[in-house]
C-alpha positions as CSV (number, residue, x, y, z in Angstrom):
1,M,91.7,142.9,57.5
2,K,91.8,143.3,53.6
3,K,94.6,142.2,51.8
4,K,97.2,144.2,49.8
5,K,96.8,144.0,46.2
6,L,100.3,142.7,44.7
7,D,101.7,145.0,42.3
8,F,103.3,142.8,39.6
9,A,104.6,145.9,37.6
10,A,106.8,147.2,40.2
11,A,107.9,143.4,41.3
12,M,109.2,142.8,37.7
13,S,111.0,146.3,37.6
14,A,112.6,145.9,41.0
15,Y,113.7,142.2,39.4
16,L,114.8,143.4,35.8
17,L,116.8,146.5,36.9
18,P,119.4,144.1,38.8
19,Y,119.1,141.4,36.3
20,I,119.9,143.8,33.6
21,G,122.9,145.4,35.7
22,V,124.4,141.7,36.1
23,M,124.0,140.9,32.8
24,T,125.6,144.1,31.3
25,I,128.4,143.4,33.5
26,L,128.7,139.6,32.6
27,C,128.9,141.1,28.8
28,I,131.5,143.3,29.4
29,F,133.6,140.9,31.5
30,F,133.2,138.7,28.4
31,L,134.2,140.7,25.7
32,I,137.5,142.0,27.8
33,E,138.2,138.2,28.0
34,Y,137.6,137.8,24.3
35,T,139.8,141.1,23.5
36,D,142.7,139.7,25.6
37,Y,142.2,136.2,23.8
38,S,142.5,137.5,20.3
39,E,145.4,139.8,21.2
40,R,147.3,136.8,22.4
41,L,146.7,134.5,19.3
42,K,147.8,137.6,17.5
43,K,151.2,137.7,19.3
44,K,151.7,134.2,19.1
45,N,151.3,134.3,15.3
46,A,153.5,137.4,14.9
47,E,156.3,135.4,16.5
48,R,155.6,132.3,14.5
49,N,155.9,134.4,11.9
50,E,159.2,135.8,12.6
51,T,160.4,132.3,13.6
52,M,159.7,131.1,10.3
53,A,161.1,133.9,8.4
54,E,164.5,134.0,10.6
55,T,164.6,130.2,9.3
56,V,163.9,130.9,5.6
57,K,166.6,133.8,5.4
58,E,169.1,131.2,6.9
59,D,168.2,128.9,4.1
60,L,168.5,131.2,1.4
61,K,171.2,133.2,2.7
62,E,173.6,132.0,0.1
63,M,171.3,133.4,-2.9
64,E,172.0,137.3,-3.8
65,N,168.8,140.0,-3.5
66,V,166.7,137.4,-2.1
67,K,164.0,139.4,0.2
68,V,162.0,137.5,3.4
69,E,159.2,139.6,4.7
70,V,157.0,139.1,7.6
71,M,153.4,139.7,6.6
72,E,150.2,140.1,8.8
73,D,149.3,136.7,8.4
74,G,152.5,134.9,7.4
75,I,155.7,135.5,5.1
76,K,156.8,136.7,1.8
77,V,160.0,135.3,0.0
78,T,161.1,137.0,-3.1
79,L,163.2,135.3,-5.4
80,P,164.8,137.3,-8.3
81,S,164.3,135.4,-11.7
82,S,168.1,135.6,-12.5
83,V,169.0,133.6,-9.3
84,V,166.6,130.7,-10.3
85,F,166.4,130.7,-13.9
86,D,168.2,131.5,-16.9
87,L,166.9,133.9,-19.4
88,S,163.3,132.9,-21.0
89,V,163.5,129.5,-19.6
90,A,160.9,128.1,-16.9
91,K,163.5,125.3,-15.4
92,L,165.1,125.9,-12.1
93,K,169.1,126.6,-12.6
94,D,171.4,123.3,-11.3
95,S,173.3,126.1,-9.3
96,A,170.2,127.2,-7.4
97,L,168.9,123.5,-6.3
98,P,171.0,122.9,-3.2
99,T,169.6,126.1,-1.5
100,M,166.2,125.4,-2.8
101,Q,166.6,121.8,-1.4
102,K,167.3,124.0,2.1
103,F,164.2,125.7,1.8
104,A,161.8,122.9,0.9
105,A,162.9,121.0,3.9
106,S,162.3,123.9,6.3
107,I,158.8,124.2,5.2
108,K,157.8,120.8,5.2
109,S,156.8,120.8,8.9
110,L,153.7,122.9,7.4
111,D,150.4,121.2,7.7
112,D,146.8,122.1,5.8
113,R,146.0,125.2,7.6
114,Y,148.9,126.6,5.7
115,L,148.5,128.1,1.8
116,V,151.8,128.5,-0.2
117,M,150.8,130.9,-3.4
118,V,153.8,131.2,-5.8
119,D,153.7,134.2,-8.0
120,G,155.8,134.0,-11.2
121,N,156.4,137.6,-12.8
122,T,158.3,139.2,-15.6
123,D,159.3,142.4,-17.2
124,N,157.4,143.9,-20.2
125,A,159.6,142.6,-22.5
126,P,158.6,140.2,-25.1
127,V,159.2,136.8,-25.1
128,F,161.9,135.2,-27.7
129,Y,159.9,134.5,-30.8
130,G,160.0,131.1,-31.6
131,G,160.6,130.1,-27.8
132,D,159.1,127.7,-25.3
133,F,156.6,130.2,-24.2
134,S,154.3,132.3,-26.5
135,S,153.8,135.1,-23.8
136,N,154.9,136.9,-20.5
137,W,152.0,135.1,-19.1
138,E,153.0,131.8,-19.8
139,L,156.5,132.1,-19.2
140,S,155.5,133.2,-15.3
141,L,153.0,130.5,-14.7
142,Y,155.4,127.9,-15.8
143,R,158.2,129.5,-13.4
144,A,155.8,129.3,-10.5
145,I,154.9,125.5,-11.7
146,S,158.6,124.7,-12.1
147,V,158.9,126.0,-7.9
148,I,156.2,123.8,-6.9
149,D,157.2,121.2,-8.5
150,F,160.6,121.3,-7.0
151,L,159.3,121.6,-3.7
152,V,156.6,118.7,-3.7
153,K,159.2,116.3,-5.2
154,E,161.2,117.5,-1.8
155,G,158.8,115.8,-0.1
156,N,156.3,118.8,0.6
157,N,152.2,118.4,0.6
158,P,151.2,119.4,-2.7
159,D,147.9,120.0,-1.5
160,L,149.3,123.1,0.2
161,F,150.5,124.9,-3.1
162,V,148.6,127.4,-5.7
163,A,150.5,128.6,-8.6
164,A,149.6,132.3,-10.8
165,G,151.5,133.6,-13.4
166,H,151.1,137.5,-13.7
167,G,153.2,138.1,-16.4
168,E,154.4,141.7,-17.1
169,F,151.3,142.9,-15.0
170,N,152.3,143.0,-11.6
171,P,155.6,145.0,-11.8
172,L,157.5,146.6,-8.6
173,G,157.9,149.3,-10.4
174,P,158.3,151.0,-13.9
175,N,160.0,148.7,-16.9
176,D,162.3,152.2,-17.9
177,T,165.8,151.2,-16.8
178,P,167.5,147.6,-16.8
179,E,168.3,147.3,-13.2
180,Q,164.0,147.7,-12.9
181,Q,163.4,145.3,-15.4
182,A,165.3,142.9,-13.3
183,A,163.8,143.7,-10.3
184,N,160.1,143.0,-12.2
185,R,161.6,139.9,-12.9
186,R,160.9,137.4,-10.0
187,V,158.9,134.4,-8.1
188,E,157.2,135.6,-5.1
189,I,156.4,132.6,-2.3
190,L,153.7,133.9,0.2
191,I,153.2,131.1,3.0
192,R,150.2,132.1,5.2
193,K,147.5,131.0,7.5
194,R,144.0,129.7,5.4
195,S,141.2,132.0,6.1
196,A,139.2,131.0,9.1
197,P,136.7,132.5,11.2
198,A,137.4,133.9,14.6
199,A,137.1,131.6,17.5
200,P,133.6,131.7,18.7
201,L,132.9,133.3,21.9
202,A,131.6,129.9,23.5
203,E,135.0,128.6,22.9
204,V,136.6,131.5,24.6
205,I,134.4,131.4,27.2
206,A,134.8,128.0,27.7
207,V,138.6,128.3,27.9
208,Q,138.7,131.0,30.6
209,Q,136.4,129.1,32.5
210,K,138.9,126.3,32.7
211,K,141.9,128.4,33.6
212,A,139.6,129.6,36.4
213,T,138.9,126.4,37.3
214,N,142.1,125.0,37.1
215,P,144.5,127.9,38.1
């Protein structure tokens, strides 16, 4: 009896089609799980930012016109310069120190996953000739440094902080009225998570497998 010749091409096709289908289903499953993981992580971060913002608002409630905003990756605190500094001065007012101490205490729990950016800003009025500073840039930078120096002396980790001085070149609006000039004179404190790559897919898969085996 003549043996039937094996058709390797047909056998390979018969094997590959189910294999491709299974792998496609697995890829879709893991992508769905990864998306779900990312959304839950985003929600958790948002809740943490809301809690931090409420705590900071409570700390700074005795200061006038302070704004605390929740950002996508953290919070932003805006301190009017008139509340924390005298005109053309970079030293914190004595009257602001008790409130700033409360703020310093509430951010002591931040670890090295965070970055605290302190930005000084002025209006476009020239600095006092013969004073301590040669430009608004210098004044704004020294104000930012003054805030950081105080927070560090209160026990915060100096590695978390970055200072910047924008002078009059980052206004909230035109400097055409005294009220708008006052609004432009401010210190902004941005507390946010440091940039980090998204969790690797392998890590997400491992988490999901662990959950599946330990319901």
